[in-house]
C-alpha positions in Angstrom: 12.2 7.1 -13.2 14.6 6.2 -16.0 13.1 5.5 -19.3 14.2 2.3 -21.0 13.9 0.9 -24.4 14.1 -2.8 -25.3 17.6 -2.3 -26.7 18.6 -0.5 -23.5 17.6 -3.4 -21.4 19.3 -6.1 -23.6 22.5 -4.0 -23.6 22.4 -3.5 -19.8 21.7 -7.1 -19.2 24.8 -8.1 -21.2 27.1 -5.4 -19.7 26.0 -6.3 -16.1 26.2 -10.1 -16.6 22.5 -10.6 -15.8 21.8 -14.4 -16.0 18.2 -14.6 -14.7 15.2 -12.3 -14.8 12.1 -12.3 -12.6 8.9 -11.2 -14.3 6.9 -9.8 -11.4 3.2 -8.9 -11.0 0.8 -8.5 -8.0 -2.2 -10.6 -7.3 -5.6 -9.3 -5.9 -4.5 -9.8 -2.3 -1.3 -7.7 -2.9 1.1 -10.7 -2.9 4.1 -10.3 -5.3 4.2 -13.2 -7.8 7.0 -13.9 -10.3 8.2 -16.3 -12.9 12.0 -16.6 -13.5 13.5 -16.9 -16.9 17.1 -17.3 -18.1 18.6 -14.3 -19.9 18.3 -16.2 -23.3 14.5 -15.7 -23.0 14.7 -12.0 -22.2 14.0 -10.7 -25.7 10.9 -13.0 -25.9 9.7 -11.7 -22.5 10.2 -8.0 -23.5 8.0 -8.7 -26.5 5.2 -9.8 -24.1 5.2 -13.4 -25.3 5.7 -15.2 -21.9 2.5 -17.0 -21.0 1.5 -18.4 -17.6 -1.5 -20.3 -16.1 -3.7 -17.7 -14.5 -6.0 -20.4 -13.0 -3.2 -21.3 -10.5 -3.2 -17.8 -9.0 -5.8 -17.4 -6.2 -8.5 -14.9 -7.2 -7.6 -14.8 -10.9 -9.5 -16.9 -13.5 -11.2 -20.3 -14.0 -9.2 -23.2 -15.5 -11.0 -22.8 -18.9 -9.7 -19.2 -19.0 -6.2 -20.0 -17.8 -3.9 -18.6 -20.5 -2.5 -15.2 -19.7 0.5 -13.1 -20.9 3.0 -11.0 -19.0 3.7 -7.7 -20.7 6.7 -6.0 -19.1 6.8 -2.3 -18.2 10.2 -1.5 -19.6 10.7 1.4 -17.2 10.6 -1.0 -14.2 13.8 -2.8 -15.3 15.9 -3.2 -12.1 19.0 -5.3 -11.3 18.5 -6.8 -7.8 21.9 -6.1 -6.3 21.2 -7.9 -3.1 20.8 -11.2 -5.1 24.1 -11.2 -6.9 25.5 -14.7 -7.2 28.7 -16.4 -8.4 27.1 -17.2 -11.8 25.8 -13.7 -12.4 23.2 -11.1 -11.5 19.4 -11.3 -11.2 17.1 -8.6 -12.5 13.4 -8.0 -12.4 10.8 -6.2 -14.5 7.2 -5.5 -13.4 4.5 -6.7 -15.8 0.9 -6.0 -16.6 -1.3 -9.0 -17.3 -2.9 -9.4 -20.7 -5.4 -11.7 -22.3 -4.6 -13.8 -25.4 -6.5 -11.3 -27.6 -4.1 -8.5 -26.5 -6.4 -6.7 -24.1 -5.5 -5.8 -20.5 -6.8 -8.5 -18.1 -9.6 -7.7 -15.7 -7.9 -9.6 -13.0 -4.8 -7.4 -12.9 -4.7 -4.7 -10.1 -2.0 -2.7 -11.9 -3.8 -2.6 -15.2 -7.0 -1.7 -13.4 -5.4 1.3 -11.7 -4.3 2.5 -15.1 -7.9 2.3 -16.2 -9.2 4.2 -13.2 -6.5 6.9 -13.6 -8.0 7.8 -17.0 -11.0 9.4 -15.1 -8.5 11.8 -13.5 -7.4 13.1 -16.8 -11.0 13.4 -18.1 -11.6 15.7 -15.1 -8.6 17.9 -16.0 -5.9 16.5 -13.8 -2.6 15.3 -15.1 -1.5 13.0 -12.3 -1.9 12.0 -8.7 1.3 12.5 -6.7 1.7 9.9 -3.9 4.1 9.7 -1.0 3.8 6.5 1.1 5.1 6.3 4.7 5.4 2.5 5.3 6.1 1.2 8.7 7.4 -2.3 9.6 8.6 -4.4 12.5 11.8 -6.4 12.8 11.7 -9.6 14.8 14.5 -12.0 15.7 15.0 -15.5 14.2 15.4 -18.8 15.9 18.3 -21.3 15.2 16.3 -22.7 12.3 15.8 -19.3 10.7 12.2 -19.0 11.6 10.8 -15.8 13.1 10.0 -15.6 16.8 7.8 -13.1 18.5 10.7 -11.2 20.0 11.4 -7.7 18.7 14.8 -6.8 17.4 15.2 -4.0 20.0 13.5 -2.1 22.8 13.8 1.3 21.2 11.2 4.1 20.9 10.5 7.0 18.7 13.7 8.5 17.1 15.9 6.5 19.5 19.6 6.1 18.6 21.9 3.1 18.9 22.5 1.1 21.1 18.9 1.4 22.3 17.8 1.2 18.6 19.4 -2.2 18.0 18.1 -2.4 14.5 19.8 0.8 13.4 22.4 -0.9 11.3 19.8 -3.0 9.5 17.7 0.0 8.7 20.7 1.9 7.5 21.6 -1.0 5.1 18.0 -1.0 3.9 18.3 2.7 3.1 21.6 2.2 1.3 20.2 -0.6 -0.8 17.1 1.4 -1.7 19.3 4.2 -2.9 21.3 1.8 -5.0 18.1 0.8 -6.8 16.9 4.4 -7.4 14.9 5.5 -4.4 15.3 9.0 -3.1 15.1 8.6 0.7 13.8 11.5 2.7 14.2 10.1 6.2 14.4 6.9 8.2 14.0 6.4 12.0 12.9 4.1 14.8 9.1 4.3 15.3 7.2 4.4 18.6 6.9 0.7 19.3 9.9 -1.6 20.1 11.2 -3.2 16.9 9.2 -0.8 14.7 10.8 1.3 11.9 9.8 3.8 9.2 11.5 4.8 6.0 10.1 7.6 3.9 10.9 8.0 0.2 10.2 10.8 -2.3 6.7 11.0 -3.8 6.0 9.6 -7.2 3.3 9.5 -9.8 0.4 7.1 -9.5 1.8 3.8 -11.0 5.4 4.4 -10.1 4.5 5.0 -6.4 2.7 1.7 -6.1 5.5 -0.1 -7.9 7.9 1.4 -5.4 5.9 0.1 -2.4 6.2 -3.5 -3.8 9.9 -3.0 -4.4 10.4 -1.5 -1.0 8.9 -4.6 0.6 11.2 -6.9 -1.3 14.3 -4.9 -0.3 13.3 -4.6 3.4 12.6 -8.3 3.8 15.8 -9.4 2.0 18.2 -7.0 3.8 16.6 -7.8 7.2 17.2 -11.5 6.5 20.9 -10.7 5.9 21.0 -9.2 9.4 19.5 -12.3 10.9 16.1 -10.6 11.3 12.6 -11.0 10.0 10.8 -7.9 8.6 7.0 -8.0 8.7 4.4 -5.6 7.3 1.6 -7.2 9.5 -0.4 -4.2 10.8 -0.6 -5.3 14.4 1.9 -8.1 15.3 1.8 -7.4 19.1 -1.0 -6.2 21.3 -0.6 -3.2 23.7 1.8 -1.4 21.4 1.3 0.7 18.2 0.6 -1.0 14.9 2.1 -0.3 11.5 0.4 2.0 9.1 1.2 3.3 5.6 0.2 7.0 5.7 -0.7 7.9 2.2 0.1 11.5 1.1 -1.8 12.6 -2.0 -2.1 15.7 -4.2 -3.6 16.2 -7.7 -1.8 18.2 -10.3 -3.6 20.2 -13.0 -2.8 19.9 -16.7 0.0 22.5 -16.3 1.6 20.6 -13.5 0.4 23.0 -10.7 -0.8 21.6 -7.3 -4.6 21.6 -7.6 -4.9 21.4 -3.8 -3.2 24.7 -3.1 -5.0 28.1 -2.8 -3.0 30.9 -1.2 -6.2 33.0 -0.9 -8.0 30.4 1.2 -7.9 30.9 5.0 -6.0 27.6 5.5 -4.5 27.4 2.0 -6.8 24.7 0.6 -8.5 24.9 -2.8 -12.1 23.9 -3.4 -10.8 21.0 -5.4 -8.9 19.8 -2.3 -12.0 20.2 0.0 -14.2 18.2 -2.5 -11.4 15.6 -2.7 -11.5 15.3 1.1 -15.3 15.1 1.1 -15.3 12.3 -1.5 -12.7 10.2 0.4 -14.5 10.6 3.7 -17.9 9.8 2.1 -16.6 6.4 0.8 -14.0 5.7 3.5 -16.1 3.2 5.5 -16.7 1.4 2.2 -13.1 1.3 1.0 -11.7 0.3 4.4 -11.9 -3.4 3.3 -9.3 -2.5 0.6 -7.1 -0.2 2.6 -7.2 -2.4 5.7 -7.7 -5.8 4.2 -7.0 -8.3 6.9 -8.6 -9.5 10.2 -5.5 -8.1 11.9 -5.8 -4.7 10.3 -8.7 -3.8 12.6 -6.7 -4.5 15.7 -4.6 -1.5 14.7 -7.6 0.8 14.2 -8.5 1.2 17.9 -8.1 4.1 20.3 -5.0 4.7 22.2 -2.3 3.7 19.7 -2.2 6.8 17.4 -4.1 5.0 14.6 -7.2 6.8 13.3 -10.6 5.3 14.2 -12.9 8.1 13.1 -14.1 9.5 9.7 -12.9 13.1 9.8 -10.2 15.5 8.7 -8.2 18.4 10.3 -5.1 20.5 9.8 -3.3 19.5 13.0 -5.4 16.9 14.8 -3.8 13.5 14.7 -6.9 11.7 16.0 -8.6 12.2 12.6 -8.4 9.9 9.5 -7.0 12.6 7.2 -4.5 15.2 8.3 -3.4 18.2 6.3 0.4 18.7 6.8 1.5 22.2 7.5 3.4 22.9 4.3 1.7 24.7 1.4 2.4 25.6 -2.2 3.8 22.7 -4.2 3.6 20.4 -1.2 0.0 21.0 -0.2 -1.4 17.5 0.3 -3.8 15.3 2.2 -2.3 12.6 4.5 -4.7 9.6 4.7 -3.7 7.9 8.0 -5.9 4.9 8.0 -4.2 2.9 5.2 -2.0 0.0 6.4 0.9 -1.9 4.9 -1.1 -5.0 4.3 -3.0 -3.2 1.6 -2.5 -4.0 -2.1 -1.2 -0.5 -3.2 -2.7 -0.7 -6.7 -6.2 -1.4 -5.3 -5.8 1.0 -2.4 -4.9 3.9 -4.6 -7.6 3.0 -7.1 -10.4 3.3 -4.5 -8.8 6.4 -2.9 -8.5 8.1 -6.3 -12.0 7.2 -7.4 -13.5 8.4 -4.1 -11.7 11.7 -4.2 -12.7 12.3 -7.8 -16.3 11.3 -7.0 -16.4 14.2 -4.5 -15.1 16.6 -7.1 -17.2 15.4 -10.1 -20.5 15.1 -8.1 -19.8 18.3 -6.2 -20.7 16.6 -2.9 -21.7 18.8 0.0 -18.5 19.7 1.9 -17.6 17.8 5.1 -16.0 20.3 7.5 -12.9 19.8 9.5 -13.0 18.5 13.1 -10.4 20.0 15.5 -11.5 18.3 18.7 -9.4 15.4 20.1 -11.8 12.7 19.1 -10.1 10.1 21.4 -11.3 12.2 24.4 -15.0 12.4 23.3 -17.6 9.7 23.9 -19.8 8.3 21.1 -22.6 10.7 21.7 -20.3 13.7 21.5 -18.7 12.4 18.3 -22.1 11.7 16.8 -23.1 15.3 17.6 -20.2 16.4 15.4 -21.3 14.1 12.6 -18.3 11.9 13.0 -18.7 8.2 12.2 -16.4 5.3 13.2 -14.3 3.3 10.8 -15.5 -0.4 10.7 -14.7 -2.4 13.8 -13.7 -5.6 12.0 -13.2 -7.1 8.6 -16.8 -8.5 8.5 -18.3 -5.0 8.9 -15.9 -3.6 6.3 -16.8 -6.3 3.8 -20.6 -5.6 4.3 -20.0 -1.8 3.7 -17.8 -2.5 0.7 -20.5 -4.7 -0.9 -23.0 -1.9 -0.8 -21.0 0.8 -2.5 -21.5 0.8 -6.3 -18.5 3.1 -6.7 -16.3 0.3 -5.4 -17.7 -2.2 -8.0 -17.3 0.4 -10.8 -13.7 1.2 -9.6 -12.4 -2.3 -9.3 -14.4 -4.0 -12.0 -16.8 -6.8 -11.4 -14.1 -9.5 -11.4 -11.8 -8.0 -8.8 -14.8 -6.8 -6.8 -16.4 -10.2 -6.6 -13.2 -12.1 -6.1 -12.0 -9.8 -3.3 -15.3 -10.3 -1.5 -15.0 -14.0 -1.9 -11.4 -14.2 -0.6 -12.1 -11.9 2.3 -15.3 -13.6 3.3 -13.4 -16.8 3.4 -10.7 -15.2 5.6 -13.3 -13.9 8.0 -15.0 -17.3 8.2 -11.7 -19.0 9.0 -11.0 -16.4 11.8 -14.6 -16.7 13.1 -14.2 -20.4 13.6 -10.7 -20.2 15.1 -10.3 -20.8 18.9 -7.7 -18.4 20.1 -5.2 -18.6 22.9 -7.1 -15.6 24.5 -10.3 -17.6 24.6 -8.7 -20.7 26.2 -6.9 -18.6 28.8 -10.1 -16.7 29.5 -12.7 -19.5 29.8 -11.2 -23.0 30.2 -10.8 -22.7 34.0 -14.0 -21.0 34.8 -16.5 -22.9 32.7 
């Protein structure tokens, strides 16, 4: 990531004819929010003096606590090339949310992740390296520009054009991501029709989450240029694979060495790594509400579609929740496969980090790997191995989340309570909804 100063940004804005700037932040549910200012207000914004009404953002604060300030992270300055207009360019900067007294706001997921990451350094780790693997679907648009439930192509895993009809769109997404500073490692058609994956180089803890949000903006904008709609909905169509966001993690020690690697271990994993795995698996059923935060998320976490359903880890077994990729040394890492693309990345990484560190700090009894194909075992056989299921639905996930004190400590009382309130409301709305499936199933026979 390039380091910017205030003078660098003012100079760059002038040289590039930037006319408008979007001050962006992320709300509790992971939605990107922004306020747009003309370039004449840029210096004021860079000084953190732009105020907004926090009571208007769902899940933030009450009306009597409304005033909040946006404090830009200067290193996130980015010119949005895909939004260049006849009058000039548009740029964005990602902001943290501050209270009027100058303290970080308890409602801000990004600021909260910074708070949580301090624990990592207290335990002797310099950073958490994160590599996300986000998947998405491309759907066609109707004549009015509205998405229809018709996939952009009928391709499959690693297919080429013309079978992969979205190849040109995906290629343009990659080129735009590279223009804005991403290092792309691979892009390809995924298993399901219309499904794609683009992998980019790992980053440190805050930068990685910022990149996910930027990635989503680029994907949606470039897809629209191609007359397509990109969605990060975890399971938009039944009977095909859903979209996940495999999350690769490794801790670095204070000298920058990979704390997960141990060449003297039979499978190359350090005790730190094994304790990290244990902590995550111990809390995984509780944090599932954060990493899989929608009613739809749990329609992905079912057997038969490559998504993990069971709380376990293994080196090679892809039926488990956490897989250990084969590479070792600097790239020794844990791949958490349950996370989906609907998750707020700042909250998801906060609960994953806190859970892993909890396993290390509390020296929890190790959970051993499971190498059996869990999809082929029945519930009694899985139980005999000590393997539990991930929650079946959002309601079960919320109930488990409520009971875990580490989740409350990690997210803070405000985000914890508001998240429960928002997700309980979502579940209640779904619970009362009469679906097309129910009508087709029952109306003629009852």
